DOVODREN-387443 format. One record per residue (C-alpha): chain; x, y, z. Coordinates in Angstrom, 2 decimals, always signed. Layout:
DOVODREN-387443
A, X, Y, Z
...
***
This chain:
DOVODREN-387443
A, +0.00, +0.00, +0.00
A, +1.49, +3.30, -1.04
A, -0.33, +4.92, +1.84
A, +1.51, +2.77, +4.38
A, +4.70, +1.49, +2.76
A, +7.34, +2.63, +0.28
A, +8.74, -0.49, -1.39
A, +12.21, -0.49, -2.87
A, +12.97, -3.37, -5.25
A, +16.63, -4.12, -5.84
A, +18.39, -7.04, -7.53
A, +21.20, -8.92, -5.90
A, +23.93, -6.79, -7.46
A, +22.69, -3.55, -5.89
A, +21.45, -4.89, -2.58
A, +24.51, -3.96, -0.54
A, +24.48, -0.43, -1.94
A, +20.76, -0.06, -1.14
A, +21.31, -1.17, +2.44
A, +24.15, +1.29, +2.96
A, +22.16, +4.16, +1.46
A, +19.13, +3.34, +3.60
A, +21.00, +3.40, +6.89
A, +22.93, +6.55, +5.99
A, +19.71, +8.33, +5.05
A, +18.07, +7.07, +8.22
A, +20.88, +8.22, +10.44
A, +21.35, +11.67, +8.90
A, +17.63, +12.62, +8.63
A, +17.81, +13.73, +5.00
A, +14.78, +15.95, +4.48
A, +14.40, +14.88, +0.87
A, +13.66, +11.35, +2.02
A, +11.11, +12.70, +4.47
A, +9.44, +14.55, +1.60
A, +9.23, +11.34, -0.44
A, +7.55, +9.72, +2.53
A, +5.04, +12.56, +2.75
A, +4.18, +12.36, -0.91
A, +3.03, +8.80, -0.32
A, +0.92, +9.70, +2.71
A, +3.62, +8.61, +5.14
A, +3.85, +11.82, +7.14
A, +3.40, +10.46, +10.64
A, +5.25, +7.18, +10.13
A, +7.76, +6.42, +7.41
A, +8.28, +2.74, +6.63
A, +10.17, +0.89, +3.94
A, +10.54, -2.64, +2.73
A, +13.80, -3.56, +1.04
A, +13.21, -6.33, -1.45
A, +15.74, -8.23, -3.57
A, +14.58, -9.57, -6.92
A, +16.15, -12.53, -8.70
A, +14.42, -14.28, -11.61
A, +10.92, -13.02, -10.74
A, +11.37, -13.87, -7.04
A, +11.19, -11.16, -4.37
A, +12.60, -11.43, -0.85
A, +11.33, -9.24, +1.99
A, +14.23, -8.08, +4.13
A, +13.36, -5.63, +6.86
A, +10.87, -2.96, +7.86
A, +12.19, +0.18, +9.51
A, +9.91, +2.87, +10.94
A, +10.58, +6.21, +12.52
A, +8.51, +9.22, +13.41
A, +8.55, +12.29, +11.20
A, +8.35, +15.51, +13.21
A, +7.14, +18.40, +11.02
A, +8.50, +21.87, +11.74
A, +5.04, +23.12, +12.83
A, +3.80, +19.96, +14.51
A, +0.26, +20.29, +15.84
A, -0.49, +23.54, +13.98
A, -3.89, +22.80, +12.40
A, -5.87, +26.01, +11.83
A, -9.63, +25.60, +12.15
A, -12.07, +28.42, +11.48
A, -15.41, +28.40, +13.30
A, -17.97, +31.01, +14.30
A, -18.99, +28.94, +17.32
A, -17.84, +30.28, +20.70
A, -15.97, +28.20, +23.25
A, -16.57, +28.23, +26.99
A, -12.84, +28.04, +27.71
A, -10.92, +31.28, +28.06
A, -7.66, +32.03, +26.30
A, -5.87, +29.84, +23.79
A, -6.56, +26.47, +25.42
A, -5.63, +23.75, +22.88
A, -8.54, +21.81, +21.44
A, -7.12, +18.51, +22.67
A, -6.99, +19.73, +26.28
A, -10.53, +21.10, +26.06
A, -11.79, +17.85, +24.57
A, -10.11, +15.74, +27.24
A, -11.44, +17.99, +30.02
A, -15.02, +17.67, +28.73
A, -14.83, +13.89, +28.38
A, -13.18, +13.52, +31.76
A, -16.12, +15.38, +33.34
A, -18.55, +13.10, +31.48
A, -16.82, +9.88, +32.57
A, -16.15, +10.92, +36.15
A, -19.74, +11.87, +36.97
A, -18.91, +15.54, +37.45
A, -21.32, +16.34, +34.58
A, -21.27, +18.94, +31.84
A, -23.75, +21.76, +31.28
A, -24.52, +24.26, +28.55
A, -26.73, +27.18, +27.67
A, -26.86, +27.58, +23.90
A, -28.96, +30.75, +23.92
A, -27.31, +33.79, +22.33
A, -25.13, +31.50, +20.17
A, -25.55, +30.26, +16.59
A, -26.82, +26.99, +18.12
A, -29.73, +28.52, +20.01
A, -32.85, +26.34, +20.07
A, -36.32, +27.60, +19.26
A, -39.52, +27.09, +21.24
A, -42.94, +27.26, +19.56
A, -46.05, +27.19, +21.76
A, -49.08, +25.40, +20.25
A, -52.42, +26.17, +21.94
A, -56.08, +25.52, +21.14
A, -58.62, +22.72, +21.04
A, -57.00, +21.33, +17.88
A, -53.40, +21.33, +19.18
A, -52.96, +17.53, +19.22
A, -54.66, +17.08, +15.82
A, -52.44, +19.78, +14.34
A, -49.28, +18.10, +15.64
A, -50.38, +14.69, +14.34
A, -51.06, +16.11, +10.88
A, -47.57, +17.60, +10.62
A, -45.24, +15.21, +12.51
A, -44.08, +11.64, +11.89
A, -44.95, +10.35, +15.38
A, -48.34, +9.83, +17.02
A, -48.97, +12.44, +19.72
A, -51.54, +11.52, +22.38
A, -52.55, +12.91, +25.78
A, -52.05, +10.44, +28.63
A, -53.40, +12.57, +31.47
A, -49.92, +13.81, +32.41
A, -47.16, +15.93, +30.89
A, -45.25, +13.91, +28.32
A, -42.33, +14.22, +25.94
A, -41.72, +12.76, +22.49
A, -39.29, +13.09, +19.59
A, -40.64, +13.40, +16.06
A, -39.58, +14.51, +12.59
A, -40.97, +17.42, +10.62
A, -40.73, +16.38, +6.96
A, -41.16, +18.16, +3.68
A, -43.54, +17.00, +0.96
A, -40.96, +14.52, -0.39
A, -40.37, +12.90, +2.98
A, -37.02, +14.57, +3.72
A, -36.21, +15.76, +7.21
A, -36.68, +19.46, +7.86
A, -35.85, +19.09, +11.55
A, -36.02, +16.78, +14.52
A, -38.44, +18.30, +17.05
A, -38.84, +17.64, +20.76
A, -42.57, +17.72, +21.61
A, -43.49, +18.69, +25.18
A, -47.21, +18.06, +25.73
A, -48.49, +19.95, +28.80
A, -52.23, +19.31, +28.33
A, -54.78, +18.40, +25.68
A, -54.75, +21.94, +24.31
A, -51.20, +23.11, +25.07
A, -47.83, +21.86, +23.77
A, -44.33, +23.06, +22.96
A, -42.19, +22.23, +19.92
A, -38.45, +22.50, +20.62
A, -36.19, +22.74, +17.57
A, -32.71, +21.38, +17.01
A, -29.77, +23.59, +18.03
A, -29.24, +26.15, +15.30
A, -32.86, +26.18, +14.07
A, -34.41, +29.49, +15.08
A, -37.94, +29.45, +16.46
A, -38.90, +32.27, +14.09
A, -37.96, +30.09, +11.11
A, -40.17, +27.22, +12.27
A, -43.00, +29.66, +13.01
A, -42.84, +31.09, +9.47
A, -42.95, +27.58, +8.03
A, -45.96, +26.32, +9.99
A, -48.11, +29.41, +10.50
A, -49.30, +29.62, +6.85
A, -50.53, +26.02, +7.12
A, -53.09, +26.89, +9.80
A, -56.77, +27.34, +8.86
A, -59.59, +28.68, +11.08
A, -61.12, +25.23, +11.40
A, -57.86, +23.89, +12.91
A, -58.60, +25.77, +16.14
A, -54.93, +26.23, +16.92
A, -52.56, +29.16, +17.53
A, -48.76, +29.32, +17.32
A, -46.45, +31.58, +19.33
A, -42.66, +31.94, +19.31
A, -41.43, +31.56, +22.91
A, -37.71, +31.14, +22.25
A, -36.85, +33.56, +25.07
A, -37.44, +30.79, +27.64
A, -34.35, +29.92, +29.69
A, -32.93, +26.51, +28.74
A, -30.14, +24.77, +30.67
A, -28.87, +21.31, +29.81
A, -27.17, +19.04, +32.36
A, -25.63, +15.75, +31.20
A, -23.37, +12.84, +32.12
A, -23.05, +9.13, +31.37
A, -25.15, +8.25, +34.42
A, -28.54, +9.81, +35.16
A, -27.90, +9.51, +38.92
A, -24.92, +11.88, +38.61
A, -27.16, +14.41, +36.84
A, -29.76, +14.24, +39.58
A, -27.10, +14.75, +42.26
A, -25.75, +17.82, +40.43
A, -29.29, +19.21, +40.05
A, -30.03, +18.79, +43.75
A, -26.76, +20.41, +44.79
A, -26.40, +23.32, +42.34
A, -29.91, +24.14, +41.05
A, -32.57, +23.03, +43.50
A, -31.53, +25.41, +46.38
A, -32.51, +28.40, +44.21
A, -35.93, +27.05, +43.28
A, -38.83, +27.58, +45.67
A, -41.59, +25.36, +44.43
A, -45.20, +25.21, +45.55
A, -45.02, +21.40, +45.36
A, -42.33, +18.79, +45.87
A, -39.86, +18.22, +43.05
A, -39.67, +14.87, +41.30
A, -37.53, +13.81, +38.36
A, -39.04, +12.21, +35.25
A, -39.09, +8.44, +35.56
A, -36.08, +6.97, +33.82
A, -36.90, +5.33, +30.50
A, -40.40, +6.79, +30.20
A, -41.63, +9.57, +27.93
A, -42.88, +11.83, +30.70
A, -41.80, +15.24, +31.99
A, -41.87, +16.96, +35.36
A, -43.51, +20.40, +35.56
A, -43.71, +22.58, +38.69
A, -44.96, +26.06, +39.50
A, -42.61, +28.29, +41.50
A, -43.52, +30.86, +44.11
A, -42.06, +33.60, +41.91
A, -44.76, +32.99, +39.30
A, -42.42, +31.17, +36.95
A, -42.75, +27.50, +36.09
A, -39.99, +24.93, +35.62
A, -40.12, +21.90, +33.35
A, -37.60, +19.06, +33.43
A, -37.36, +17.29, +30.06
A, -35.54, +13.91, +29.79
A, -33.45, +15.00, +26.79
A, -30.30, +16.96, +25.94
A, -30.49, +16.56, +22.14
A, -27.54, +14.13, +22.16
A, -28.01, +10.37, +21.74
A, -28.06, +8.25, +24.93
A, -25.07, +6.37, +23.56
A, -23.04, +9.49, +24.41
A, -24.74, +11.17, +27.38
A, -27.99, +11.22, +29.30
A, -29.49, +14.07, +31.27
A, -32.14, +16.75, +31.56
A, -33.06, +20.02, +29.90
A, -34.37, +22.50, +32.48
A, -36.78, +25.06, +31.03
A, -37.97, +28.17, +32.89
A, -41.17, +29.82, +31.62
A, -42.43, +33.29, +32.59
A, -39.11, +34.00, +34.25
A, -39.68, +37.69, +34.98
A, -37.26, +37.68, +37.93
A, -34.35, +36.36, +35.81
A, -34.12, +33.31, +38.03
A, -32.53, +31.42, +35.16
A, -29.50, +33.71, +35.16
A, -29.03, +33.18, +38.91
A, -29.23, +29.41, +38.54
A, -26.79, +29.38, +35.62
A, -24.30, +31.63, +37.40
A, -24.22, +29.34, +40.42
A, -24.01, +26.22, +38.25
A, -20.76, +27.34, +36.58
A, -19.35, +29.41, +39.43
A, -15.65, +29.15, +40.23
A, -16.70, +28.79, +43.86
A, -17.91, +25.29, +42.94
A, -14.67, +23.55, +41.92
A, -16.37, +20.16, +41.81
A, -19.42, +21.42, +39.92
A, -20.36, +20.70, +36.29
A, -18.03, +21.78, +33.49
A, -19.50, +24.42, +31.19
A, -19.17, +23.74, +27.46
A, -19.74, +26.22, +24.67
A, -21.30, +25.82, +21.24
A, -17.94, +24.70, +19.80
A, -17.55, +21.86, +22.30
A, -21.23, +20.88, +21.90
A, -20.82, +20.67, +18.13
A, -17.82, +18.35, +18.52
A, -19.82, +16.14, +20.89
A, -22.69, +16.07, +18.40
A, -20.48, +14.92, +15.55
A, -18.54, +12.46, +17.70
A, -21.80, +10.86, +18.86
A, -23.16, +10.67, +15.29
A, -26.07, +13.05, +15.83
A, -27.38, +14.83, +12.68
A, -27.34, +18.62, +12.94
A, -29.62, +21.27, +11.54
A, -28.13, +22.97, +8.49
A, -25.72, +20.04, +8.13
A, -27.41, +16.66, +7.74
A, -30.86, +18.16, +8.39
A, -31.14, +20.54, +5.45
A, -34.76, +20.10, +4.45
A, -35.47, +23.78, +5.07
A, -33.03, +24.88, +2.38
A, -33.21, +24.82, -1.39
A, -30.51, +23.92, -3.91
A, -28.25, +22.51, -1.20
A, -25.49, +19.97, -1.63
A, -25.90, +17.17, -0.76
A, -29.59, +16.45, -1.21
A, -31.53, +16.73, +2.07
A, -31.65, +13.44, +3.96
A, -34.65, +11.30, +4.83
A, -35.24, +9.56, +8.17
A, -34.14, +6.16, +6.84
A, -30.80, +7.62, +5.74
A, -30.23, +8.96, +9.27
A, -31.13, +5.60, +10.94
A, -34.28, +7.16, +12.41
A, -36.86, +4.81, +10.89
A, -37.52, +3.08, +14.24
A, -37.13, +5.92, +16.72
A, -38.71, +8.83, +14.82
A, -41.29, +7.28, +12.49
A, -44.60, +5.63, +13.36
A, -44.98, +3.28, +10.40
A, -48.61, +2.53, +11.34
A, -49.59, +6.20, +11.24
A, -51.19, +7.82, +8.22
A, -52.05, +11.28, +6.92
A, -49.05, +13.38, +7.93
A, -46.76, +15.64, +5.95
A, -44.23, +13.62, +3.92
A, -45.91, +10.24, +4.47
A, -45.78, +9.26, +0.78
A, -42.02, +9.84, +0.60
A, -41.44, +7.74, +3.72
A, -43.60, +4.93, +2.37
A, -41.75, +4.85, -0.97
A, -38.38, +4.40, +0.75
A, -39.78, +1.80, +3.15
A, -41.03, -0.28, +0.21
A, -37.73, -0.08, -1.69
A, -36.03, -3.48, -1.33
A, -32.61, -1.89, -1.95
A, -33.01, +0.35, +1.08
A, -32.36, +4.09, +1.27
A, -30.05, +5.67, -1.34
A, -27.60, +6.84, +1.37
A, -26.64, +6.12, +4.97
A, -25.06, +8.27, +7.66
A, -21.51, +7.28, +8.67
A, -18.74, +8.76, +10.75
A, -15.43, +9.40, +9.02
A, -12.21, +9.41, +11.06
A, -9.04, +11.22, +9.95
A, -6.23, +9.96, +12.19
A, -3.15, +12.13, +12.61
A, -1.02, +8.98, +12.39
A, -1.74, +8.79, +8.67
A, -1.96, +12.52, +7.96
A, +0.42, +15.44, +8.46
A, -1.41, +18.49, +7.20
A, +0.17, +21.14, +4.99
A, +0.02, +23.68, +7.81
A, +2.22, +21.44, +9.96
A, +4.90, +20.79, +7.34
A, +5.06, +24.37, +6.06
A, +8.62, +25.66, +6.30
A, +10.51, +22.38, +5.88
A, +13.25, +22.13, +3.28
A, +11.46, +19.72, +0.96
A, +10.62, +20.43, -2.67
A, +7.48, +18.29, -2.94
A, +4.20, +20.05, -2.20
A, +2.22, +18.62, +0.69
A, -1.38, +18.23, -0.49
A, -2.70, +16.89, +2.80
A, -5.47, +19.40, +3.38
A, -7.68, +19.85, +6.41
A, -11.11, +18.31, +5.61
A, -13.93, +20.82, +5.31
A, -17.69, +20.55, +4.99
A, -18.79, +20.02, +1.40
A, -15.63, +18.11, +0.40
A, -16.23, +14.96, -1.62
A, -14.84, +11.61, -0.47
A, -13.63, +8.84, -2.78
A, -12.62, +5.24, -2.19
A, -8.89, +5.08, -1.49
A, -7.13, +3.48, -4.45
A, -9.90, +4.20, -6.98
A, -8.11, +7.20, -8.54
A, -11.04, +9.43, -7.53
A, -13.43, +7.35, -9.65
A, -15.62, +5.79, -6.94
A, -17.43, +8.57, -5.10
A, -18.49, +7.80, -1.53
A, -20.34, +10.98, -0.57
A, -20.10, +14.56, +0.70
A, -18.78, +15.59, +4.11
A, -21.72, +17.20, +5.91
A, -20.07, +17.96, +9.29
A, -16.46, +18.28, +10.47
A, -15.51, +18.62, +14.13
A, -12.69, +20.74, +15.52
A, -9.29, +19.01, +15.11
A, -8.37, +17.15, +18.32
A, -11.66, +18.37, +19.83
A, -12.49, +14.81, +20.87
A, -9.37, +14.66, +23.04
A, -7.92, +12.12, +20.60
A, -5.30, +12.67, +17.86
A, -7.82, +12.81, +15.03
A, -10.55, +14.72, +13.25
A, -14.11, +13.39, +13.16
A, -16.74, +14.12, +10.55
A, -20.10, +12.88, +9.26
A, -20.84, +11.82, +5.71
A, -23.97, +10.67, +3.89
A, -22.44, +7.73, +2.04
A, -24.00, +6.48, -1.16
A, -25.67, +3.07, -1.41
A, -23.19, +0.37, -0.35
A, -24.29, -1.99, -3.11
A, -23.16, +0.47, -5.80
A, -19.83, +1.28, -4.12
A, -18.90, -2.36, -3.41
A, -19.74, -3.38, -6.98
A, -17.46, -0.66, -8.39
A, -14.72, -1.70, -5.96
A, -14.98, -5.33, -7.03
A, -14.53, -4.33, -10.66
A, -11.21, -2.69, -9.68
A, -10.09, -5.54, -7.38
A, -10.54, -3.38, -4.28
A, -11.99, -4.53, -0.98
A, -12.57, -3.27, +2.55
A, -9.63, -4.30, +4.73
A, -11.24, -5.33, +8.01
A, -8.03, -6.16, +9.81
A, -9.02, -6.32, +13.46
A, -5.52, -5.37, +14.61
A, -5.83, -1.88, +13.21
A, -8.24, +1.01, +13.43
A, -11.18, +1.20, +13.38
A, -11.44, -2.20, +15.08
A, -8.52, -2.40, +17.49
A, -10.09, +0.09, +19.94
A, -13.70, -0.90, +19.34
A, -15.16, -2.94, +22.24
A, -17.63, -4.62, +19.90
A, -14.78, -6.11, +17.89
A, -12.11, -6.85, +20.49
A, -14.53, -8.64, +22.78
A, -14.17, -6.32, +25.78
A, -17.86, -5.43, +26.02
A, -18.85, -9.10, +25.96
A, -16.22, -10.26, +28.42
A, -14.69, -12.60, +25.85
A, -11.28, -13.11, +24.38
A, -10.25, -10.93, +21.46
A, -9.79, -14.05, +19.33
A, -13.53, -14.65, +19.28
A, -15.06, -14.52, +15.81
A, -17.26, -11.44, +15.74
A, -20.27, -10.80, +13.52
A, -19.94, -8.45, +10.55
A, -20.70, -4.75, +11.09
A, -24.29, -3.57, +10.84
A, -23.38, -1.13, +8.07
A, -21.57, -2.64, +5.06
A, -19.17, +0.28, +4.47
A, -17.79, +0.22, +8.01
A, -13.98, +0.30, +7.75
A, -13.87, +1.62, +4.16
A, -10.75, +3.72, +3.58
A, -11.44, +7.03, +1.83
A, -9.48, +9.99, +0.52
A, -10.58, +13.62, +0.30
A, -10.91, +14.97, -3.23
A, -7.88, +16.83, -4.60
A, -5.76, +16.05, -1.56
A, -3.70, +13.36, +0.17
A, -5.92, +13.37, +3.28
A, -7.02, +9.82, +4.11
A, -9.51, +8.44, +6.60
A, -11.95, +5.60, +7.12
A, -15.70, +5.22, +7.59
A, -17.18, +4.00, +10.83
A, -20.76, +3.25, +11.81
A, -22.21, +5.93, +14.07
A, -22.02, +5.02, +17.80
A, -25.74, +4.24, +18.14
A, -25.20, +1.48, +15.56
A, -21.86, +0.34, +16.97
A, -22.64, -0.03, +20.66
A, -25.25, -2.34, +22.23
A, -28.35, -0.82, +23.76
A, -27.52, +0.69, +27.12
A, -23.75, +0.87, +26.59
A, -22.06, +4.26, +26.66
A, -19.39, +5.16, +24.12
A, -17.28, +7.08, +26.67
A, -17.03, +4.18, +29.10
A, -14.72, +2.27, +26.75
A, -12.37, +5.06, +25.68
A, -8.83, +3.82, +25.12
A, -6.31, +6.24, +26.59
A, -3.47, +6.69, +24.14
A, -0.27, +6.77, +26.16
A, +2.42, +8.84, +24.43
A, +5.53, +6.82, +23.51
A, +8.54, +7.15, +25.75
A, +10.93, +9.72, +24.37
A, +14.37, +8.31, +23.54
A, +17.32, +9.59, +25.49
A, +19.52, +12.22, +23.96
A, +21.51, +10.86, +21.07
A, +19.20, +7.82, +20.62
A, +16.76, +7.12, +17.79
A, +13.68, +4.99, +18.40
A, +13.38, +2.18, +15.85
A, +10.81, -0.59, +15.44
A, +12.04, -3.63, +13.58
A, +10.24, -6.61, +12.08
A, +12.36, -9.75, +11.88
A, +12.17, -11.87, +8.72
A, +12.94, -15.45, +7.75
A, +16.51, -14.77, +6.74
A, +18.31, -17.11, +9.11
A, +20.30, -16.58, +12.30
A, +23.38, -15.14, +10.57
A, +21.58, -12.24, +8.93
A, +19.43, -11.55, +11.97
A, +22.48, -11.48, +14.19
A, +24.16, -9.05, +11.80
A, +21.11, -6.80, +11.76
A, +20.83, -6.95, +15.55
A, +24.35, -5.69, +15.82
A, +23.63, -2.93, +13.31
A, +20.60, -1.75, +15.26
A, +22.55, -1.75, +18.49
A, +25.19, +0.43, +16.88
A, +22.48, +2.64, +15.45
A, +21.05, +3.35, +18.90
A, +24.47, +4.51, +20.10
A, +25.09, +6.58, +17.01
A, +26.32, +10.14, +17.26
A, +27.83, +12.51, +14.76
A, +31.37, +11.65, +15.84
A, +30.75, +7.93, +15.30
A, +29.45, +8.19, +11.73
A, +32.64, +6.90, +10.11
A, +32.84, +3.97, +12.52
A, +29.29, +2.89, +11.62
A, +30.07, +3.10, +7.91
A, +33.04, +0.73, +8.40
A, +30.91, -1.73, +10.34
A, +28.27, -1.74, +7.60
A, +30.98, -2.86, +5.17
A, +32.07, -5.65, +7.53
A, +28.59, -7.16, +7.62
A, +28.13, -7.29, +3.84
A, +29.92, -10.62, +3.45
A, +27.92, -12.30, +6.27
A, +24.65, -11.16, +4.77
A, +25.56, -12.33, +1.24
A, +26.35, -15.90, +2.36
A, +22.98, -16.35, +4.04
A, +21.13, -14.73, +1.14
A, +22.48, -17.15, -1.48
A, +20.95, -20.22, +0.18
A, +17.62, -18.56, +0.86
A, +17.32, -17.06, -2.62
A, +17.99, -20.40, -4.34
A, +15.30, -22.09, -2.25
A, +12.81, -19.36, -3.12
A, +13.73, -19.58, -6.80
A, +13.04, -23.34, -6.86
A, +9.73, -22.82, -5.11
A, +8.77, -20.06, -7.53
A, +9.60, -22.25, -10.56
A, +7.41, -25.04, -9.19
A, +4.54, -22.65, -8.52
A, +4.91, -21.19, -12.02
A, +4.68, -24.68, -13.56
A, +1.53, -25.42, -11.62
A, +0.05, -22.08, -12.63
A, +0.89, -22.77, -16.28
A, -0.91, -26.11, -16.18
A, -3.95, -24.53, -14.61
A, -3.91, -21.75, -17.22
A, -3.68, -24.23, -20.11
A, -6.62, -26.23, -18.74
A, -8.64, -23.05, -18.36
A, -7.78, -21.99, -21.93
A, -8.90, -25.37, -23.33
A, -12.13, -25.16, -21.40
A, -12.70, -21.66, -22.72
A, -12.17, -22.82, -26.31
A, -14.71, -25.63, -25.86
A, -17.21, -23.16, -24.46
A, -16.59, -20.78, -27.35
A, -17.18, -23.54, -29.93
A, -20.34, -24.63, -28.19
A, -21.62, -21.07, -28.07
A, -20.91, -20.63, -31.79
A, -22.81, -23.84, -32.60
A, -25.78, -22.78, -30.49
A, -25.73, -19.37, -32.11
A, -25.79, -20.92, -35.58
A, -28.71, -23.18, -34.67
A, -30.58, -20.25, -33.23
A, -30.09, -18.23, -36.41
A, -31.36, -21.11, -38.56
A, -34.40, -21.57, -36.33
A, -35.14, -17.85, -36.57
A, -34.89, -17.96, -40.36
A, -37.31, -20.89, -40.58
A, -39.68, -19.18, -38.23
A, -39.59, -15.99, -40.30
A, -40.42, -18.01, -43.46
A, -43.41, -19.63, -41.80
A, -44.64, -16.34, -40.50
A, -44.36, -14.78, -43.99
A, -46.33, -17.68, -45.59
A, -49.04, -17.53, -43.00
A, -49.21, -13.79, -43.42
A, -49.61, -14.11, -47.24
A, -52.43, -16.67, -46.86
A, -54.22, -14.49, -44.39
A, -53.87, -11.47, -46.68
A, -55.36, -13.39, -49.64
A, -58.26, -14.64, -47.57
A, -58.83, -11.14, -46.35
A, -58.81, -9.73, -49.89
A, -61.31, -12.36, -51.07
A, -63.56, -11.58, -48.14
A, -63.42, -7.91, -48.96
A, -64.30, -8.56, -52.61
A, -67.25, -10.70, -51.62
A, -68.48, -8.05, -49.28
A, -68.21, -5.52, -52.08
A, -70.21, -7.71, -54.43
A, -72.93, -8.33, -51.85
A, -73.07, -4.65, -51.13
A, -73.44, -3.83, -54.84
A, -76.22, -6.40, -55.23
A, -77.97, -5.03, -52.20
A, -77.76, -1.51, -53.58
A, -79.14, -2.63, -56.93
A, -82.05, -4.40, -55.27
A, -82.79, -1.35, -53.19
A, -82.78, +0.86, -56.30
A, -85.19, -1.46, -58.11
A, -87.48, -1.61, -55.12
A, -87.53, +2.13, -54.80
A, -88.22, +2.51, -58.53
A, -91.12, +0.04, -58.41
A, -92.56, +1.87, -55.42
A, -92.32, +5.16, -57.27
A, -94.07, +3.71, -60.38
A, -96.82, +2.22, -58.20
A, -97.48, +5.57, -56.60
A, -97.59, +7.33, -59.97
A, -100.05, +4.73, -61.28
A, -102.31, +5.17, -58.31
A, -102.26, +8.93, -58.72
A, -103.16, +8.63, -62.44
A, -106.06, +6.29, -61.68
A, -107.35, +8.70, -59.06
A, -107.26, +11.61, -61.53
A, -109.09, +9.61, -64.15
A, -111.83, +8.67, -61.67
A, -112.30, +12.31, -60.74
A, -112.71, +13.33, -64.38
A, -115.38, +10.66, -65.02
A, -117.39, +11.81, -62.04
A, -117.28, +15.41, -63.15
A, -118.45, +14.42, -66.72
A, -121.51, +12.62, -65.40
A, -122.49, +15.58, -63.35
***
C-alpha cells in the first residue's frame, strides 16, 4: 500500500548499496527522504521494505519505521464562528479531554446555547386542535395520557425529507411546545408552519424562544440528579415537591414556582443516549431572571467540583462524535438547492425511533412509504469518518521544511467529496456534511459525518477494480472498538465477531484533490449495544517514551533470513542506537564488515525461493492451459448454439411470412365478396324504390281519371 509502505525493489547486485544508502539516510535525517515519505501519505510514520529480486522472485528483508516531526507539529488552523466556553488559547485537545473527563467521572457537563448560533427555538401550540395539528404535521403519534409527556418526532417536507427533529413537550390536551434542534431558530419554524393553519384547525402558534434553557448531562442519570439537587434546587422555591421524570419513560416533570415562573424538566439533551444522558431544564415566565441566577451558580468558580461548562464549539464536537445529525448540516430540508440532497429519516437511521410506520395522513408520508417499500433500502446512509493524525500530516504542519514536494494533505472541510482510497477518484463515496474541531475529541484525530452512497453500488465498483474493505481487526477502526475486540462481551479478542451492521464500516477514503485519508465508521448508536455508553470504553493513548539524547527509536520486524543475517542486523541496530555525529565513520566501516555475512545467508535462501517459484509457475501454467482449453470448448459450443438459433429464426420468419400471405389473400377475397354483396344489395334497393315510385304514380293517375269521369256525369 502506497499509503503505508514505500517499497524499494533491488536485484542482488545492488542490494549492498541499497542497504548502505538506507542506513545513511536514516541516520542523517535527510529531508528529501522525508518529503518522499510525505508524498506517499507517510507523514506520521515512514516505513520501507527492502526487497531483492532474482528471476521473478522477491525477498522481503526488513521494515524500519521512525517518526517524522514536522517543523510546525500540531499547527492545524480551524475556522469556526462557534464560541468556546474556555478562556484564552486552550488547545482543542486539552478542552476535549477535560469535557470527556467530566462526562466519565460523573462531574457532569452543562450548557446554555442561547445567544449563540446553536440557540434552540420554542414554539407554543395552543387551542382545542393542538394535538390534531401536531399529528397532521409530525411523523410520530402524539396523544394525551393525562400527564405531561415528551416525544421526539420529525418534521418532513412533501418529499419525505427531514426538515428538523423536534422535541414535543405536551403539557395538556390543548397546550404543547415544539423545541427545535440547536441552530434552528424558532422564528424560522413559526414562518414555516403558521401559513398552514386554517380557522377550522382551532390552533394558535407563538414563538417563545426567550425561555431559559439549561442542559445538564453525564453518562449516568444519577450523577445528573445529584448535580441538580446540589447546584440548582436550592434556588428554586416550588409550591409542590420536586420529582424527576421516571427513567426510561416519555414523561416530563412540571412545577410552579412561588415567583410565578414554572420549571419543566425534560428527559433529553439533544444528544443520543449512547453518548450522554441528562435533563433540559426550562424556565417559563421567568420575569425575575431566576434562570440567570441558577446558571451563574451552576458554573461558578466557587464550585470547583461542579459541572463543566461547554460552549457551542464543544457541543458541536460532541454532536459529531456521537453521530447526531445537525440542523443545516445533515438536516437541510429547510433549504433549497443545497449539496448534498436533504436526507430522509431512513438515511439517518431514524426509521424506528422517529417514524410511526402505522400512522397515516401526515406531511411527507408518501415519501417515507416509498423508501420503506424499496427493497434496496435508502439511497444513502449516515456514517462517521475518522481522519487519524497517524496517517496525515497536514500542509500547515509541514510548512517551512526544506522539501521540494508540495504537501497536499489538506484539512477536511464541509462540502468536500470523499472517494474510495485506491480508486483514482473514480468511486465517489459521498459529501462531508459535518467536520468537528481538530483534536476536539481529546484524541489525535478529526471526526466528521458523511452521507455515504448506497453500499451496493460502491462495493460493486470496488470489485470491478479488485478493491476490498480491509477489516483487519488489529488496526483502526477495530482495534479500539469494544464490539470487535470482545471487551464489552467479556470474551477473548480471538472470538469470531459478527460483521458490522453497516456494510461500508472500515472503508478507507481519501478527500478529493488532496492526500488526506480516513476511514468510515458506523455511528455510535449502531456500533454499541443498547444501554452501553461510548465514553465508558475510551482507550487512553499513552504517548511513547521519548528516547534519550543521542538515541533514535526504531521498530524492527524480523524476517525469515536465518540466524546469521538476523544477528548481523541486531548488531547494526545496536550500533544505530548509540550513534552520534562523531561515530558516523565507525558505523560506515561496520556496515561494510557485515556485507559478506549477509551475502552468504542470502544465497541459500534465494535459491530455495527460486526453486519454489519455478514449481509454482509450472503449476500455474498447467492450470492456465486447462482453463484456456475449457474456454475454447465453451466458445465452440456457443458458436454452434448461435448458428442453430439463427437457422431456427430464419425458418420461423419463413413460416410467418407464408401464413401472413395466406391471411392477406383470404382477407382480400372476403373484402371482394363483401363488395359484391353490397353492390347487389344496392341494386335491389334501387329497383325496389323505382317500383314503389311507379306504383305511386299509377295510383295517382287512376285517381285523376276517376275524378274526371265523375265530373263528366255531373
